[in-house]
Steps between C-alpha positions, in 0.01 A plus 500: 500500500631843406599746771328767292137575445525476123137605467622853568688654204766770523495831314840665452488877436782708354458843341857589402602407147837332562492186278792343690337501844612158623306533826178458303626172356610386845148550635342329198722194541477481878121490507460311172723218621278474808198442279351848542335656195699816421362812329745773401382861470807656337637610166673180390541591133865438419557344842631148572232468770236436234685184394458330839284190502375599845319813378131418506376819335637845413290812559570858382636720781400855590715754313814648660402790723149357547299639789381281785151515346638369170683217676192398698293505180751278317512255791122478511500408133755226571293377794198467272704281264648288779151461653619394846685663792876510436818587689622834362877561493630844395852479357600866478467800731231684302267200504580420865404851608179504299394159629585592858300823480195332341499172690139540614377541141700202374436264792180343368690366198852462637671360808739761643703547819325720758700804605444877539441657158771766541785261587609399146519866394695597814772244444524512120533879485871557563447835673236353731724201571765737635242634749392147594859396569564810710184442706577131559875540551587289196842581349456695175735727302478865604227646279385852414190586297580848362227761469673715237791495255705705744413255777613212277840661443538568872398143585772366271766677702346388829481134397841497334602415146442279317139449601202297378193663344173306477147572390267396779258314268714382208214307337345839412796614289389563141716304257559789264668726759824302519492534880636204697356370823837516679819688408825585674576874497844652524421867561253740659429641153380159383269478803357843424444421131335169576261661744391744228367197307268394782196599296586236242556221752156471657638463855737660748879504473697373797873517561683235701846449642699271275594161644776371271442147369749237612536129449193322643369817666158482330247271667132427455225335700190340350216376714129448540312642799205270567151575628626478860785744439783242498784534250507174303682347202773696322839576647799733479744513212806683380531659158804359320452678167284799414392644168602772462796443728470639851143628480273279294292186516636171633666321210640233733420444866564246776283392792688594817369495857485839671305482828548872564318598183221253576451651845497851352238398242281335764504818709426717198199301375360473852514878548338564160236228518625376165354188338594324178817459297790741544845562355750707699834630369790584732853632466764445766676827573866553599402469868353153439138611551238387250303791355155441353495641147169376360182336624313344208145389592498212251722207394853587395610367162748254657252356753557148365844501662320425827326176404562279805527121536120470483484715186339789690563854376322827578253473212398147598477610864258776399273263312503239776431751777221686321326169421539392865742219423790403727847612395745208482790504746799500266862568586703798374757427228787744565750513216231457234550739207281687253632632168338715232664368185467803275678721756754245627557248217838374620376451856208299364745243365674436832402219731386577853539217755196609703275524194396776265192623319511687170250776438405394147625151417322199652493137390126465564414829327744553211293752302604818687871412480480449126302822459749693712794400282320629193345812654801611702732467201260717300469744793877535540550539125234769482665694780838474334371609160314790660818619670681481168225704337397225263175323421461176700505178303362167616788279618523129436368279783759443773636148548675550833368330815474838670444840338770742397644728768272782599533839334662797667310644800444820305304297246250359748154633565423625846278194561802276437711708739248511780614342823320173590303497175 
């Protein structure tokens, strides 16, 4: 008998248009392998995700920048097609915030964690997160939210150079502006000029003290907070490779026990009344303290790293808990690795004694791996031809086991650069 209530389907929601979002595929495979019917509400045109045999049905997503009303309307249309209550899993910040704010309207059709409506917005907004950390005494880089261009220049000198500039709600950045969610600034003039573009960004600018990246200084914690408020499943990991280097998503990571981070996360979710899946990013500073950089109220793209000896991960924990099923008591698997092949192709070829999962290639679901080789080669070639000022031409299908090395960081879209995406 299955651990899962396979009568209850899962609906995965993602609004951003990144075709190489491997976290979506991870959720599709995790639930599909458990026998759960999986519906994907995302733009999967030109994405390897569409090639997975575990996708039950694809549905058109709300457009980028959609209002909460638009998102609720789209989800109601999906619910009418599914025709039974389903577990709803947002996979990006914009959808997580909309779902959290409109839980009461969605609850008749969807099973969702119960928590205060304002909590997802408080933790996902980077400016609000700074206030949360200060109130709860959680280590966080020194942060200033300037009120004027002059204030931004002054803040740069107070924080010290270089410094980090972030937009508090990066999912609101219009693509055509060229603005990046996070940049490192080297002068007060740059801080002033960036502030003057606040009207284009759609959210507030914040300036943070720069914590220089060092070997194995970037850590993450994934977990699921159940209906009783207990932190379950998941674990802590260290980022071995990032793309782009030093500031980007986890291209290769390793499961590593860190009781201190677990204790910090348990205190944080208890204070907030948080429920559901979470993804926390930390950086260890020169003093050895771990500073919370991001609190993502949804699964992180590398959540499959933390599949334990019973096969439990945070997405499975969510489905089991919301359908009132018991979570299996598996054992952690420290040393297990996770590699995103298109960003770390050489690492994907190395053996890992404690086991390893690839983001795209899987023996029981070969379609996405094959599609990735073809699509990523075309993607990289298009970027290269664009940089050379030439018209892209369709490349021949790749024959390599893993895709070609990733293009230069300057060639990547902001979705591809986003941390934990």
